[in-house]
N, C-alpha and C positions, 0 to 999 in steps of 0.2 A: 504494500500500500504506500510505503514511503517513496518508492520509485515512481509511482503514479503521481503522487503529490509534487515531487520535485520536477518531474517531466512536464506536468501541466504548468507549473510556475515558470519554468524556462521557456516553454512555448508562449505563454502570455507575455512575458517580458520581451521576447524577440518579435512577436507579431504586432505589438502596439506601434513601434516606429514604421513598420511596413504599412499598417492600416492608415497611419497619418499621412503617408506619402501617396497612397492610392486613392483615398477618398477625398471628395471635395471639402475644403476647409469650412465653407459656410454651412454644410449639412453633416459635419462629422459626428455630432451628437446623435443624430437620427440613425446613421449607419452603425455607429458603435452600439447603440441600444438594440437595434435589430439583430446585430451579431450576438449580443448577449442573450436575447430571447431565443434565438435559434440554438445556441449552445445549451441553454437550460432545457429546452425541449428535447434536444438530443440526449442529454444526461438522463432525463426522465424515461425516455423510451429505452435507452440502453440499460438502465437499472431494472426496469420491468422485464426486458428481454433476458437479462442475466438471471433474474429470479425464476422466470419460467423455465429457462434452460436447466438451472440447477435442480428445480423441482422435478423436471422430466427425467433427468439421469438418475436421481435418487442417491447420489454418492457425494460426500463433501470433498473428495479428492479432485473433482473437476473444477473446483474454485480456481486452482492455479492455471488450468487450461483457459479459463475465461479471461484472466488477467493478461 
């Protein structure tokens, strides 16, 4: 789990300057919030998918496969 946390932190830190360069400055807030909404929805769907996958296999050893 720590690898995921640090990986996400590194990704966020490196993507912010890129987003600032690619998106228009006058509407950066709108695009950044839309990106955050899509990311949050992806996390919700991914978490539900992981739960269903782990319920379907019935074994806790597949937790490491999902990560």
